[in-house]
C-alpha positions as CSV (number, residue, x, y, z in Angstrom):
1,X,0.0,0.0,0.0
2,X,1.4,3.4,-1.0
3,X,1.8,6.3,1.5
4,X,-1.0,8.3,-0.2
5,X,-3.3,5.3,-0.2
6,X,-2.5,4.7,3.5
7,X,-3.4,8.3,4.3
8,X,-6.6,8.0,2.4
9,X,-7.5,4.8,4.2
10,X,-6.8,6.5,7.6
11,X,-9.0,9.4,6.7
12,X,-11.9,7.2,5.7
13,X,-14.6,7.6,8.4
14,X,-15.7,4.5,10.3
15,X,-19.2,3.3,9.6
16,X,-21.4,4.2,12.5
17,X,-22.7,1.2,14.4
18,X,-26.5,0.9,14.4
19,X,-28.0,1.9,17.7
20,X,-29.2,-1.2,19.5
21,X,-32.7,-1.4,20.8
22,X,-33.3,-1.3,24.6
23,X,-34.0,-4.6,26.5
24,X,-37.7,-3.8,26.8
25,X,-38.0,-3.1,23.1
26,X,-36.1,-6.3,22.2
27,X,-38.4,-8.4,24.5
28,X,-41.5,-6.8,22.9
29,X,-40.1,-7.4,19.4
30,X,-39.3,-11.0,20.2
31,X,-42.9,-11.6,21.4
32,X,-44.3,-9.9,18.4
33,X,-42.1,-11.8,16.0
34,X,-42.9,-15.1,17.7
35,X,-46.6,-14.4,17.6
36,X,-46.3,-13.4,13.9
37,X,-44.4,-16.5,13.0
38,X,-46.8,-18.8,14.8
39,X,-49.9,-17.2,13.4
40,X,-48.4,-17.2,9.9
41,X,-47.6,-20.9,10.1
42,X,-51.1,-21.7,11.5
43,X,-52.7,-19.5,8.8
44,X,-50.9,-21.1,6.0
45,X,-51.7,-24.6,7.2
46,X,-55.4,-23.6,7.8
47,X,-55.7,-22.0,4.4
48,X,-54.1,-25.0,2.7
49,X,-56.3,-27.6,4.5
50,X,-59.5,-25.6,3.9
51,X,-58.6,-25.0,0.3
52,X,-57.8,-28.6,-0.3
53,X,-61.0,-29.7,1.3
54,X,-63.3,-27.2,-0.5
55,X,-61.7,-27.8,-3.9
56,X,-61.7,-31.5,-3.5
57,X,-65.3,-31.6,-2.3
58,X,-66.4,-29.4,-5.2
59,X,-64.6,-31.5,-7.7
60,X,-65.9,-34.8,-6.3
61,X,-69.4,-33.4,-6.3
62,X,-69.0,-32.2,-9.9
63,X,-67.6,-35.6,-11.0
64,X,-70.4,-37.5,-9.3
65,X,-73.1,-35.2,-10.8
66,X,-71.5,-35.4,-14.3
67,X,-71.6,-39.3,-14.3
68,X,-75.2,-39.2,-13.1
69,X,-76.2,-36.8,-15.8
70,X,-74.2,-38.7,-18.4
71,X,-76.3,-41.8,-17.6
72,X,-79.5,-39.8,-18.0
73,X,-78.2,-38.5,-21.4
74,X,-77.2,-41.9,-22.5
75,X,-80.6,-43.4,-21.7
76,X,-82.4,-40.5,-23.4
77,X,-80.3,-40.7,-26.6
78,X,-80.7,-44.6,-26.7
79,X,-84.4,-44.3,-26.7
80,X,-86.0,-45.1,-30.1
81,X,-89.5,-43.9,-29.5
82,X,-89.9,-41.1,-29.8
83,X,-86.9,-39.7,-31.8
84,X,-84.3,-38.5,-29.2
85,X,-84.0,-34.7,-28.8
86,X,-80.6,-33.7,-27.3
87,X,-81.7,-30.2,-26.5
88,X,-84.7,-31.4,-24.6
89,X,-82.6,-34.0,-22.8
90,X,-80.1,-31.4,-21.7
91,X,-82.8,-29.0,-20.5
92,X,-84.2,-31.8,-18.3
93,X,-80.9,-32.3,-16.5
94,X,-80.6,-31.2,-12.9
95,X,-77.5,-29.0,-12.9
96,X,-76.4,-26.6,-10.2
97,X,-76.2,-22.9,-10.8
98,X,-73.1,-21.9,-12.7
99,X,-72.9,-25.3,-14.5
100,X,-72.9,-25.8,-18.3
101,X,-73.7,-29.2,-20.0
102,X,-72.4,-30.0,-23.5
103,X,-73.1,-33.2,-25.5
104,X,-71.9,-34.4,-28.9
105,X,-74.3,-36.7,-30.6
106,X,-73.9,-38.0,-34.2
107,X,-71.1,-35.3,-34.7
108,X,-73.3,-32.4,-33.7
109,X,-72.6,-30.4,-30.5
110,X,-75.5,-29.4,-28.2
111,X,-75.3,-27.2,-25.1
112,X,-77.8,-25.9,-22.4
113,X,-75.9,-22.7,-21.7
114,X,-74.7,-19.9,-23.9
115,X,-71.7,-19.3,-21.7
116,X,-70.3,-22.8,-22.1
117,X,-70.0,-24.5,-25.5
118,X,-67.9,-27.0,-27.3
119,X,-65.3,-24.3,-28.1
120,X,-64.9,-23.5,-24.4
121,X,-63.8,-26.9,-23.4
122,X,-60.1,-27.7,-23.0
123,X,-58.7,-29.3,-26.1
124,X,-56.6,-31.9,-24.2
125,X,-59.7,-33.0,-22.3
126,X,-61.7,-33.4,-25.4
127,X,-59.1,-35.6,-27.0
128,X,-58.9,-37.7,-23.9
129,X,-62.6,-38.3,-23.8
130,X,-62.8,-38.9,-27.5
131,X,-60.3,-41.8,-26.9
132,X,-62.8,-43.3,-24.5
133,X,-61.3,-42.2,-21.2
134,X,-63.2,-40.1,-18.6
135,X,-61.3,-37.1,-17.3
136,X,-61.4,-33.8,-15.7
137,X,-59.4,-30.6,-16.1
138,X,-59.3,-27.0,-14.7
139,X,-59.3,-24.1,-17.1
140,X,-60.0,-20.4,-17.2
141,X,-63.1,-19.0,-18.9
142,X,-63.6,-15.2,-19.1
143,X,-61.0,-14.7,-16.4
144,X,-62.7,-17.1,-14.0
145,X,-61.6,-20.6,-12.8
146,X,-63.7,-23.5,-14.1
147,X,-63.6,-27.3,-13.9
148,X,-64.6,-29.5,-16.9
149,X,-65.5,-33.2,-16.5
150,X,-65.9,-35.4,-19.6
151,X,-67.5,-38.8,-19.9
152,X,-67.6,-40.9,-23.1
153,X,-70.9,-42.5,-24.1
154,X,-69.8,-45.2,-26.5
155,X,-73.3,-46.9,-26.5
156,X,-74.6,-44.0,-28.7
157,X,-71.2,-42.9,-30.1
158,X,-71.3,-39.6,-28.2
159,X,-69.5,-37.7,-25.4
160,X,-70.9,-35.7,-22.5
161,X,-69.2,-32.8,-20.7
162,X,-70.1,-30.6,-17.7
163,X,-68.3,-27.4,-16.9
164,X,-68.5,-26.2,-13.3
165,X,-67.6,-22.6,-12.2
166,X,-65.1,-22.6,-9.2
167,X,-65.5,-18.8,-8.7
168,X,-67.5,-19.4,-5.5
169,X,-64.8,-21.5,-4.0
170,X,-62.2,-18.9,-4.8
171,X,-64.4,-16.2,-3.2
172,X,-64.7,-18.3,-0.1
173,X,-60.9,-18.8,-0.1
174,X,-60.3,-15.1,-0.6
175,X,-62.5,-14.3,2.4
176,X,-60.7,-16.9,4.4
177,X,-57.3,-15.6,3.4
178,X,-58.2,-12.0,4.4
179,X,-59.6,-13.3,7.7
180,X,-56.5,-15.3,8.5
181,X,-54.3,-12.3,7.6
182,X,-56.3,-10.1,9.9
183,X,-56.2,-12.7,12.6
184,X,-52.4,-12.9,12.2
185,X,-52.1,-9.1,12.5
186,X,-54.3,-9.1,15.6
187,X,-52.2,-12.0,17.1
188,X,-49.0,-10.0,16.4
189,X,-50.4,-6.9,18.1
190,X,-51.5,-9.1,21.0
191,X,-48.1,-10.7,21.2
192,X,-46.4,-7.3,21.2
193,X,-48.7,-6.1,24.0
194,X,-48.0,-9.3,26.0
195,X,-44.3,-8.9,25.4
196,X,-44.5,-5.3,26.6
197,X,-46.3,-6.4,29.7
198,X,-43.9,-9.3,30.3
199,X,-40.9,-7.0,29.8
200,X,-42.4,-4.6,32.4
201,X,-42.9,-7.4,34.8
202,X,-39.5,-8.8,34.3
203,X,-37.6,-5.5,34.3
204,X,-39.5,-4.0,37.3
205,X,-36.9,-5.4,39.7
206,X,-34.1,-3.9,37.5
207,X,-36.0,-0.6,37.7
208,X,-35.9,-0.8,41.5
209,X,-32.2,-1.6,41.4
210,X,-31.6,1.3,39.0
211,X,-33.5,3.8,41.2
212,X,-31.7,2.5,44.3
213,X,-28.3,2.9,42.5
214,X,-29.2,6.4,41.5
215,X,-30.1,7.3,45.1
216,X,-26.9,5.8,46.4
217,X,-24.9,7.7,43.7
218,X,-26.5,10.9,45.0
219,X,-25.2,10.2,48.5
220,X,-28.2,8.4,50.2
221,X,-26.4,5.3,51.5
222,X,-29.4,4.3,53.6
223,X,-31.3,2.8,50.6
224,X,-31.8,-0.9,50.6
225,X,-33.7,-3.3,48.4
226,X,-36.5,-5.4,49.8
227,X,-36.0,-9.1,49.5
228,X,-38.6,-10.4,47.0
229,X,-40.2,-13.9,47.0
230,X,-38.5,-15.0,43.8
231,X,-35.3,-16.8,44.8
232,X,-33.3,-15.5,41.9
233,X,-34.3,-11.9,42.6
234,X,-33.7,-12.5,46.3
235,X,-30.1,-13.3,45.6
236,X,-29.8,-10.1,43.5
237,X,-31.3,-8.0,46.3
238,X,-29.1,-9.5,49.0
239,X,-25.9,-9.1,46.9
240,X,-26.9,-5.5,46.2
241,X,-27.5,-4.7,49.8
242,X,-24.2,-6.3,50.8
243,X,-22.4,-4.2,48.3
244,X,-24.1,-1.0,49.7
245,X,-23.2,-2.0,53.2
246,X,-19.5,-2.6,52.2
247,X,-19.5,0.8,50.4
248,X,-21.0,2.6,53.3
249,X,-18.5,0.9,55.7
250,X,-15.6,1.9,53.4
251,X,-16.8,5.5,53.2
252,X,-17.3,5.8,57.0
253,X,-13.9,4.3,57.5
254,X,-12.3,6.8,55.2
255,X,-14.2,9.6,56.9
256,X,-13.1,8.4,60.3
257,X,-9.6,8.2,59.1
258,X,-9.6,11.7,57.8
259,X,-11.2,13.0,61.0
260,X,-8.8,11.1,63.2
261,X,-5.8,12.3,61.2
262,X,-7.1,15.9,61.3
263,X,-7.6,15.8,65.0
264,X,-4.2,14.2,65.6
265,X,-2.6,16.9,63.5
266,X,-4.2,19.8,65.4
267,X,-2.1,19.4,68.5
268,X,1.3,19.4,66.9
269,X,0.1,22.0,64.4
270,X,-1.0,24.3,67.3
271,X,2.4,23.9,68.9
272,X,4.1,24.6,65.6
273,X,2.0,27.7,65.1
274,X,2.8,29.0,68.6
275,X,6.5,28.5,68.1
276,X,6.2,30.1,64.7
277,X,4.5,33.1,66.2
278,X,7.5,33.6,68.5
279,X,9.9,33.5,65.6
280,X,7.8,35.9,63.6
281,X,7.7,38.3,66.5
282,X,11.6,38.3,66.4
283,X,11.8,38.2,62.6
284,X,13.8,41.5,62.4
285,X,16.6,40.0,64.5
286,X,17.2,37.2,62.0
287,X,19.6,37.2,59.1
288,X,18.1,37.8,55.6
289,X,18.2,34.2,54.5
290,X,16.6,33.1,57.8
291,X,13.8,35.7,57.3
292,X,13.1,34.3,53.8
293,X,13.0,30.7,55.2
294,X,10.7,31.9,58.1
295,X,8.3,33.5,55.6
296,X,8.1,30.3,53.5
297,X,7.6,28.3,56.7
298,X,4.8,30.7,57.9
299,X,3.0,30.5,54.5
300,X,3.2,26.7,54.5
301,X,2.1,26.3,58.1
302,X,-0.8,28.7,57.4
303,X,-1.8,26.7,54.4
304,X,-1.4,23.4,56.4
305,X,-3.6,24.8,59.1
306,X,-6.4,25.9,56.7
307,X,-6.3,22.4,55.1
308,X,-6.6,20.7,58.5
309,X,-9.6,22.9,59.4
310,X,-11.2,22.2,56.0
311,X,-10.7,18.5,56.5
312,X,-12.3,18.6,59.9
313,X,-15.2,20.5,58.5
314,X,-15.7,18.0,55.7
315,X,-15.3,15.0,58.1
316,X,-18.1,16.4,60.3
317,X,-20.4,16.6,57.2
318,X,-19.5,13.1,56.2
319,X,-20.2,11.8,59.7
320,X,-23.6,13.5,59.7
321,X,-22.8,15.6,62.8
322,X,-22.7,19.0,61.1
323,X,-25.4,21.2,62.5
324,X,-27.0,24.2,60.9
325,X,-27.7,27.2,63.0
326,X,-30.3,29.0,60.8
327,X,-31.2,32.6,61.5
328,X,-33.0,35.2,59.4
329,X,-30.6,37.5,57.7
330,X,-30.5,40.1,54.9
331,X,-28.5,38.2,52.3
332,X,-27.3,41.4,50.7
333,X,-25.7,42.6,53.9
334,X,-24.2,39.2,54.6
335,X,-22.6,39.0,51.1
336,X,-21.4,42.5,51.2
337,X,-19.7,41.9,54.6
338,X,-18.1,38.6,53.4
339,X,-16.9,40.1,50.1
340,X,-15.3,43.1,52.0
341,X,-13.7,40.8,54.5
342,X,-12.2,38.7,51.7
343,X,-10.6,41.7,50.1
344,X,-12.4,41.6,46.8
345,X,-12.9,45.3,46.5
346,X,-16.1,45.2,44.4
347,X,-19.6,46.5,45.0
348,X,-22.3,44.0,45.5
349,X,-25.0,44.6,42.9
350,X,-28.6,44.5,44.0
351,X,-31.9,46.1,43.0
352,X,-32.0,48.0,46.3
353,X,-34.5,45.7,48.0
354,X,-33.8,43.6,51.0
355,X,-33.3,39.9,50.3
356,X,-34.4,37.9,53.3
357,X,-33.1,34.3,53.8
358,X,-32.6,31.9,56.6
359,X,-28.9,30.7,56.6
360,X,-26.1,29.6,58.9
361,X,-24.1,32.9,58.9
362,X,-20.8,31.2,59.6
363,X,-21.1,28.7,56.8
364,X,-22.6,31.1,54.3
365,X,-19.8,33.7,55.0
366,X,-17.3,30.8,54.4
367,X,-19.1,30.0,51.1
368,X,-18.7,33.6,49.9
369,X,-15.1,33.9,51.1
370,X,-14.1,30.7,49.4
371,X,-15.7,31.7,46.1
372,X,-14.0,35.2,46.3
373,X,-10.7,33.6,47.1
374,X,-11.1,31.2,44.2
375,X,-11.7,34.1,41.8
376,X,-8.7,36.0,43.2
377,X,-6.4,33.1,43.1
378,X,-7.4,31.3,39.9
379,X,-9.8,33.6,38.0
380,X,-7.8,36.8,37.6
381,X,-9.9,38.7,40.2
382,X,-13.6,39.3,41.0
383,X,-15.4,41.0,38.2
384,X,-18.9,41.2,39.6
385,X,-20.9,40.1,42.7
386,X,-24.7,40.2,42.6
387,X,-27.6,39.0,44.9
388,X,-30.8,38.1,43.1
389,X,-34.3,36.9,44.2
390,X,-36.7,35.0,42.0
391,X,-39.7,32.7,42.5
392,X,-38.9,31.5,46.1
393,X,-35.2,31.2,45.7
394,X,-32.2,33.6,46.2
395,X,-29.0,33.5,44.2
396,X,-25.5,34.8,44.8
397,X,-23.6,35.3,41.5
398,X,-19.8,35.8,41.4
399,X,-18.1,36.4,38.1
400,X,-14.3,36.3,37.7
401,X,-12.0,37.7,35.0
402,X,-10.3,34.5,34.0
403,X,-10.4,32.3,31.0
404,X,-13.5,30.4,32.3
405,X,-13.9,26.7,33.3
406,X,-13.9,24.1,30.5
407,X,-17.3,22.3,30.2
408,X,-15.8,19.0,31.1
409,X,-14.5,20.3,34.4
410,X,-17.5,22.2,35.6
411,X,-18.7,19.4,37.8
412,X,-15.3,18.1,38.8
413,X,-14.0,21.3,40.3
414,X,-16.4,20.8,43.2
415,X,-14.8,17.5,44.0
416,X,-12.3,17.2,46.9
417,X,-8.7,17.8,46.1
418,X,-9.5,18.5,42.4
419,X,-7.2,21.3,41.2
420,X,-8.1,21.6,37.5
421,X,-6.2,20.5,34.4
422,X,-5.5,23.8,32.6
423,X,-1.9,24.8,33.3
424,X,-1.3,28.4,33.9
425,X,-4.9,29.1,34.8
426,X,-6.8,27.0,37.4
427,X,-5.1,24.4,39.5
428,X,-1.6,25.9,39.5
429,X,-1.5,27.8,42.8
430,X,-0.9,26.5,46.3
431,X,-4.6,25.8,47.2
432,X,-5.6,22.6,48.9
433,X,-8.3,21.7,46.5
434,X,-10.9,21.7,49.3
435,X,-12.3,25.3,49.0
436,X,-15.0,24.6,46.3
437,X,-15.7,21.2,47.8
438,X,-16.6,22.9,51.1
439,X,-18.7,25.4,49.2
440,X,-20.7,22.5,47.7
441,X,-21.1,20.8,51.1
442,X,-22.2,24.0,52.9
443,X,-24.7,24.9,50.2
444,X,-26.0,21.3,50.2
445,X,-26.6,21.5,53.9
446,X,-28.8,24.6,53.3
447,X,-30.9,22.6,50.7
448,X,-29.4,24.6,47.8
449,X,-27.1,24.0,44.9
450,X,-24.0,25.6,43.3
451,X,-22.8,25.4,39.8
452,X,-20.5,27.2,37.3
453,X,-21.2,28.5,33.8
454,X,-19.6,30.9,31.4
455,X,-19.8,34.6,32.1
456,X,-20.1,37.4,29.6
457,X,-17.9,38.6,27.9
458,X,-15.4,36.2,29.5
459,X,-14.6,34.4,32.7
460,X,-16.4,32.0,34.9
461,X,-19.7,32.6,36.7
462,X,-20.3,30.8,40.0
463,X,-24.0,30.7,41.1
464,X,-25.2,29.8,44.6
465,X,-28.9,29.1,44.8
466,X,-30.7,28.8,48.2
467,X,-34.3,28.6,49.3
468,X,-35.8,31.9,50.1
469,X,-37.0,32.8,53.6
470,X,-39.2,30.1,55.0
């Protein structure tokens, strides 16, 4: 393969795989296809048997009637007194409706029907009967199916034919065919409906498992599946519940570990901070290189101390012992104070009206401080802070002046210790990666939510939404 051909082959787009049907749709389709196949087989067998029976019955009746009438014709033509009259003899025959009788006597053809004459009879049948052999043959006359039966009458040197219309039989078969096709369609629809019902019954336990898994994914580890009577489903439920118990135990163990480590670190960290304060108080007495080392140590100890406090806060939330102390506040004043304390240097935008809300002041001030610090550290500064009220909810909006948050990171940045993946923008400073995680935890305790979107004309917009005053 040449290089150009190889490049062309690589550029060729892959064929898209057809989208598979869901399990419920596949079960429904299987039932419908099975019902259609079964009804089709039964319809074909029924149609074939009925057709064979009706046609055979009609032919046997026609043959019997033809032989009886041939005997009457023979007796009439053999009579010498008075002179035989073929037309009178044919008119005296008992023939069903839709039947034509034809006789040849002394080389002359006679018929009792205008529709059926000697020229209408099949040539092959005529030759067979002329040779002295009775026979029957189907043929088409004026677009309709007919059956011709021929009987030689050697006693008078003649032949006798009866032609019977099969149109009535075909009409019955057509009605039967339409009826069977309609029954097959109804059976298929009924099979699809039964398949839909069966799929719903079979998949209902999976629906319960899916709902339980969704609840567990959202953080509700108290969900368990009830043990059904079916032994197979009981095994599924027990396995699922054991998995959730193991998951809950693992999460609680990790939370206890983080809490214990944080508590154990507080004592030596307090001692270290106290000793560091003594050194900072005598900083001017130290040489230049020692002062630089002391500044680095003070910054790292401060960062370490904030991280331990954040871990303790999160561990309390994980353990379910975090308590909210709600009190009525003017959210505009609370945000304005928190923004000012964080050193953002921006004016909080509001329509001039008071925005009442019930919040835990300490936690909400921490939320605003963390978002402001996030904008200052990672977003190029705070561009805008606004407090809004709409339809029973209140919102705090904080815009920064950075490059924004990529869509694929807008949920992950609220995870613990996630620092972002864009070098030179978010995730490159000395933060612990717990600030936005704490924001999400505190807002969740208030029954609210927080998310990030693009701001105009540039930057990221963090939105905290809380229930209004209860």
